[in-house]
BABAMI-315828 format. One record per residue: residue number from 1; residue in three letters; y, x, z of N, C-alpha, C, O in turn. Coordinates in nm, 2 decimals, padded with zeros to 4 digits, always signed. Each point is the difference from the previous one (the first is absolute). Example, Ala and Ser with C-alpha at 12.3 -4.5 7.8 and 13.67 -1.06 7.14 Angstrom:
BEGIN
NODE|1|ALA|-00.57|+01.32|+00.78|+00.12|-00.09|+00.00|+00.12|+00.09|+00.00|+00.00|+00.10|+00.07
NODE|2|SER|+00.11|-00.14|-00.14|+00.11|+00.09|+00.00|+00.11|-00.08|+00.08|+00.11|+00.05|+00.01
***
This chain:
BEGIN
NODE|1|UNK|+00.84|-01.82|+01.15|+00.05|+00.19|-00.01|+00.04|+00.04|-00.13|-00.08|-00.03|-00.09
NODE|2|UNK|+00.15|+00.07|+00.06|+00.06|+00.06|-00.16|-00.11|+00.14|-00.02|-00.06|+00.07|+00.07
NODE|3|UNK|+00.09|-00.10|-00.26|-00.10|+00.11|-00.08|+00.07|+00.16|+00.05|+00.12|+00.01|-00.01
NODE|4|UNK|-00.18|+00.08|+00.04|+00.03|+00.14|+00.02|+00.09|+00.06|-00.14|-00.06|+00.04|-00.10
NODE|5|UNK|+00.20|-00.02|+00.12|+00.11|+00.03|-00.15|-00.03|+00.15|-00.01|+00.01|+00.09|+00.08
NODE|6|UNK|-00.04|-00.10|-00.20|-00.08|+00.16|-00.01|+00.08|+00.06|-00.15|+00.04|-00.08|-00.09
NODE|7|UNK|-00.04|+00.16|+00.09|+00.08|+00.07|-00.15|-00.09|-00.03|-00.09|-00.11|-00.05|+00.04
NODE|8|UNK|+00.15|+00.07|-00.19|-00.10|+00.02|-00.11|+00.11|+00.02|-00.09|+00.11|-00.05|+00.01
NODE|9|UNK|-00.17|+00.15|-00.11|+00.09|+00.02|-00.14|-00.05|-00.12|-00.08|-00.12|-00.02|-00.01
NODE|10|UNK|+00.24|-00.09|-00.06|-00.06|-00.09|-00.08|-00.02|+00.05|-00.13|-00.06|-00.08|-00.07
NODE|11|UNK|+00.08|+00.21|+00.02|-00.04|+00.03|-00.12|-00.07|+00.08|+00.03|+00.03|+00.10|-00.07
NODE|12|UNK|-00.12|-00.09|+00.15|-00.14|+00.06|+00.04|-00.11|-00.09|+00.02|-00.07|-00.03|+00.10
NODE|13|UNK|+00.09|-00.03|-00.27|-00.13|-00.12|-00.01|-00.14|+00.08|-00.03|-00.01|+00.12|-00.04
NODE|14|UNK|-00.08|-00.19|+00.06|-00.15|+00.01|-00.09|+00.04|-00.06|-00.16|+00.11|-00.04|-00.03
NODE|15|UNK|-00.21|+00.03|-00.06|-00.02|-00.08|-00.11|-00.04|-00.13|+00.02|-00.01|-00.06|-00.11
NODE|16|UNK|-00.03|+00.00|+00.22|-00.01|-00.12|+00.06|+00.14|-00.07|+00.04|+00.01|-00.13|+00.01
NODE|17|UNK|+00.11|+00.26|+00.02|+00.12|-00.11|+00.06|+00.01|+00.04|+00.16|+00.10|-00.04|+00.06
NODE|18|UNK|-00.19|+00.10|+00.02|-00.02|-00.02|+00.11|+00.05|+00.15|+00.09|-00.07|+00.11|-00.02
NODE|19|UNK|+00.15|-00.12|+00.07|+00.07|+00.12|+00.07|-00.05|+00.13|+00.07|-00.02|+00.00|+00.12
NODE|20|UNK|-00.01|+00.09|-00.19|-00.07|+00.11|+00.07|+00.06|+00.04|+00.16|+00.12|+00.02|+00.02
NODE|21|UNK|-00.23|-00.02|+00.12|+00.12|+00.03|+00.12|-00.06|+00.17|+00.00|-00.11|+00.02|+00.05
NODE|22|UNK|+00.16|+00.04|-00.08|-00.02|+00.14|+00.01|+00.10|+00.10|-00.01|-00.02|+00.12|-00.01
NODE|23|UNK|+00.16|-00.18|+00.02|+00.14|+00.08|+00.00|-00.01|+00.03|+00.17|-00.06|-00.06|+00.09
NODE|24|UNK|+00.16|+00.18|-00.08|+00.06|+00.07|+00.11|+00.05|-00.10|+00.05|-00.04|+00.00|+00.12
NODE|25|UNK|+00.14|-00.13|-00.14|+00.04|-00.07|+00.10|-00.11|-00.10|+00.02|+00.01|-00.06|+00.10
NODE|26|UNK|-00.14|+00.01|-00.17|-00.06|-00.10|+00.04|-00.05|+00.06|+00.15|+00.02|-00.04|+00.11
NODE|27|UNK|-00.08|+00.16|-00.17|-00.12|+00.06|+00.07|+00.10|+00.00|+00.16|-00.06|-00.03|+00.10
NODE|28|UNK|+00.21|+00.06|-00.11|+00.06|+00.05|+00.12|+00.00|-00.17|+00.10|-00.02|-00.01|+00.12
NODE|29|UNK|+00.04|-00.10|-00.22|+00.03|-00.09|+00.07|-00.13|-00.08|+00.07|+00.00|-00.07|+00.10
NODE|30|UNK|-00.09|+00.10|-00.19|-00.13|-00.01|+00.09|-00.04|+00.07|+00.11|-00.06|-00.06|+00.09
NODE|31|UNK|+00.08|+00.18|-00.09|+00.00|+00.10|+00.11|+00.09|-00.08|+00.14|-00.04|-00.04|+00.11
NODE|32|UNK|+00.17|+00.03|-00.19|+00.09|-00.05|+00.14|-00.03|-00.11|+00.05|+00.00|-00.01|+00.12
NODE|33|UNK|-00.03|-00.09|-00.20|-00.05|-00.16|+00.07|-00.17|-00.03|+00.03|-00.06|-00.10|+00.04
NODE|34|UNK|+00.04|+00.24|-00.07|-00.19|+00.02|+00.06|-00.06|-00.15|-00.07|-00.06|-00.09|+00.06
NODE|35|UNK|+00.08|+00.07|-00.19|-00.02|-00.06|-00.12|-00.16|+00.03|-00.06|-00.01|+00.10|-00.08
NODE|36|UNK|-00.08|-00.16|+00.10|-00.12|+00.04|-00.07|-00.04|-00.07|-00.09|-00.01|-00.12|+00.02
NODE|37|UNK|-00.02|+00.17|-00.16|-00.05|-00.11|-00.12|-00.13|-00.03|-00.02|-00.10|+00.07|+00.01
NODE|38|UNK|+00.10|-00.18|-00.03|-00.12|-00.09|+00.00|+00.02|-00.10|-00.11|+00.10|-00.06|-00.04
NODE|39|UNK|-00.24|+00.05|-00.01|+00.01|-00.12|-00.14|+00.06|-00.14|+00.08|-00.03|-00.06|+00.11
NODE|40|UNK|+00.14|+00.04|-00.21|+00.00|-00.12|+00.03|+00.11|-00.02|+00.11|+00.02|-00.12|+00.04
NODE|41|UNK|+00.06|+00.22|+00.00|+00.13|+00.00|+00.10|+00.09|-00.08|-00.06|-00.05|-00.05|-00.10
NODE|42|UNK|+00.16|+00.01|+00.12|+00.13|+00.03|-00.03|+00.10|+00.04|+00.06|+00.03|-00.02|+00.12
NODE|43|UNK|+00.03|+00.08|-00.21|+00.12|+00.12|+00.00|+00.14|-00.06|-00.04|+00.00|-00.06|-00.11
NODE|44|UNK|+00.11|+00.06|+00.18|+00.12|+00.01|-00.06|+00.05|+00.15|-00.04|+00.03|+00.10|+00.06
NODE|45|UNK|-00.02|-00.13|-00.24|+00.04|+00.15|-00.08|+00.14|-00.01|+00.00|+00.08|-00.09|-00.02
NODE|46|UNK|-00.05|+00.23|+00.04|+00.16|+00.01|-00.03|+00.01|+00.15|-00.11|-00.07|+00.10|-00.02
NODE|47|UNK|+00.20|-00.14|-00.03|+00.04|+00.10|-00.07|+00.11|+00.04|-00.03|+00.02|-00.04|-00.12
NODE|48|UNK|+00.09|+00.12|+00.19|+00.15|+00.00|-00.01|+00.06|-00.18|+00.01|+00.03|-00.05|+00.11
NODE|49|UNK|-00.03|-00.02|-00.22|+00.07|-00.15|-00.01|-00.09|-00.11|-00.03|+00.03|-00.12|-00.01
NODE|50|UNK|-00.16|+00.19|+00.00|-00.13|-00.11|-00.05|-00.10|-00.02|+00.12|-00.04|+00.09|+00.07
NODE|51|UNK|+00.01|-00.18|-00.07|-00.08|-00.07|+00.12|-00.14|-00.13|-00.05|+00.02|-00.10|-00.07
NODE|52|UNK|-00.13|+00.14|+00.11|-00.09|-00.09|-00.08|-00.11|-00.02|+00.12|-00.01|+00.09|+00.08
NODE|53|UNK|-00.07|-00.22|-00.06|-00.10|-00.02|+00.07|-00.13|+00.06|-00.09|-00.03|-00.02|-00.12
NODE|54|UNK|-00.07|+00.11|+00.23|-00.12|+00.09|-00.06|-00.11|-00.04|+00.02|+00.00|-00.03|+00.12
NODE|55|UNK|-00.11|+00.02|-00.17|-00.14|+00.00|+00.04|-00.07|+00.17|-00.02|+00.01|+00.06|-00.10
NODE|56|UNK|-00.06|-00.04|+00.22|-00.05|+00.14|-00.02|-00.16|-00.01|-00.03|-00.07|-00.08|+00.06
NODE|57|UNK|+00.02|+00.19|-00.19|-00.13|+00.03|-00.02|-00.01|+00.15|-00.05|+00.09|+00.08|-00.02
NODE|58|UNK|-00.21|-00.07|+00.01|-00.02|+00.13|+00.00|-00.03|+00.03|-00.17|-00.07|-00.08|-00.06
NODE|59|UNK|+00.11|+00.17|-00.01|-00.02|-00.01|-00.12|-00.11|+00.13|-00.02|+00.02|+00.12|+00.02
NODE|60|UNK|-00.19|-00.18|-00.07|-00.12|+00.07|-00.03|+00.04|+00.13|-00.11|-00.04|+00.11|-00.01
NODE|61|UNK|+00.13|-00.18|-00.07|+00.01|+00.11|-00.12|+00.12|+00.12|+00.00|+00.01|+00.09|-00.09
NODE|62|UNK|+00.08|-00.09|+00.20|+00.07|+00.04|+00.01|-00.01|+00.14|+00.12|+00.04|+00.11|+00.01
NODE|63|UNK|-00.16|-00.24|+00.11|+00.00|+00.08|+00.12|+00.11|+00.00|+00.04|+00.05|+00.11|+00.00
NODE|64|UNK|+00.03|-00.23|+00.05|+00.17|+00.00|+00.06|-00.04|-00.14|+00.06|-00.10|-00.08|-00.02
NODE|65|UNK|+00.21|+00.07|+00.11|+00.05|-00.17|+00.02|+00.11|-00.04|-00.09|+00.07|+00.08|-00.06
NODE|66|UNK|-00.08|-00.18|+00.04|+00.10|-00.06|-00.11|+00.04|-00.19|+00.09|-00.07|-00.07|+00.07
NODE|67|UNK|+00.20|+00.05|-00.14|+00.03|-00.11|+00.06|+00.05|-00.09|-00.12|+00.06|+00.05|-00.09
NODE|68|UNK|-00.10|-00.18|+00.09|-00.02|-00.09|-00.08|+00.14|-00.10|+00.06|+00.02|-00.04|+00.12
NODE|69|UNK|+00.06|+00.03|-00.24|+00.11|-00.07|+00.02|+00.00|-00.11|-00.12|-00.09|-00.01|-00.09
NODE|70|UNK|+00.26|-00.09|+00.12|-00.01|-00.09|-00.11|+00.10|+00.05|-00.06|+00.10|-00.04|+00.06
NODE|71|UNK|-00.08|+00.12|-00.18|+00.11|+00.02|-00.10|+00.14|-00.07|-00.01|+00.11|+00.04|-00.04
NODE|72|UNK|-00.14|-00.14|+00.08|+00.09|-00.11|-00.03|+00.02|-00.04|+00.13|+00.06|-00.10|-00.01
NODE|73|UNK|-00.07|+00.13|+00.12|+00.08|-00.05|+00.12|+00.03|+00.08|+00.09|-00.01|-00.02|+00.12
NODE|74|UNK|+00.06|+00.18|-00.20|+00.08|+00.09|+00.05|+00.12|+00.01|+00.04|+00.10|+00.00|-00.07
NODE|75|UNK|-00.08|+00.02|+00.22|+00.12|-00.07|+00.05|+00.09|+00.10|+00.04|-00.04|+00.10|+00.06
NODE|76|UNK|+00.19|-00.12|-00.13|+00.13|+00.15|+00.01|+00.03|-00.05|+00.13|+00.03|-00.12|+00.03
NODE|77|UNK|-00.04|+00.22|+00.06|+00.04|+00.02|+00.12|+00.15|+00.10|+00.03|+00.02|+00.10|-00.06
NODE|78|UNK|+00.07|-00.15|+00.14|+00.11|+00.06|+00.02|-00.01|+00.12|+00.05|-00.10|+00.01|+00.07
NODE|79|UNK|+00.18|+00.11|-00.08|+00.00|+00.11|+00.09|+00.02|-00.02|+00.13|+00.08|-00.08|+00.03
NODE|80|UNK|-00.17|+00.16|+00.09|+00.03|+00.00|+00.08|+00.09|+00.08|+00.05|-00.03|+00.11|-00.04
NODE|81|UNK|+00.12|-00.11|+00.10|+00.11|+00.10|+00.07|-00.03|+00.00|+00.13|-00.04|-00.10|+00.06
NODE|82|UNK|+00.06|+00.25|+00.00|-00.01|+00.00|+00.14|+00.13|+00.05|+00.04|+00.00|+00.04|+00.12
NODE|83|UNK|+00.10|-00.04|-00.17|+00.15|+00.08|+00.02|+00.03|-00.15|+00.05|-00.06|-00.10|-00.04
NODE|84|UNK|+00.18|+00.11|+00.17|+00.08|-00.10|+00.04|+00.14|-00.06|-00.06|+00.07|+00.09|-00.05
NODE|85|UNK|-00.02|-00.21|+00.04|+00.09|-00.02|-00.04|+00.14|-00.05|+00.08|+00.02|-00.11|+00.05
NODE|86|UNK|+00.05|+00.21|-00.06|+00.12|-00.03|+00.09|+00.06|-00.11|-00.01|+00.10|-00.02|+00.07
***
């Protein structure tokens, strides 16, 4: 089973380098996929052309969910096109 693919803003990191999971795109993806955030759960985080594997944890300092990623293992992904080719 693959990890849920959830939007996150790669420029919205906390001082520890964890991505904050509080933007509208994240909330919409979580709702659409029915994903519940739980400490230690794994996600595939994406933002436009970037993607990374992540582990979820709750930030007691900020009172929000965050995702820990390996910043050296971020992948570039090709843009997905929905148009047909003639």
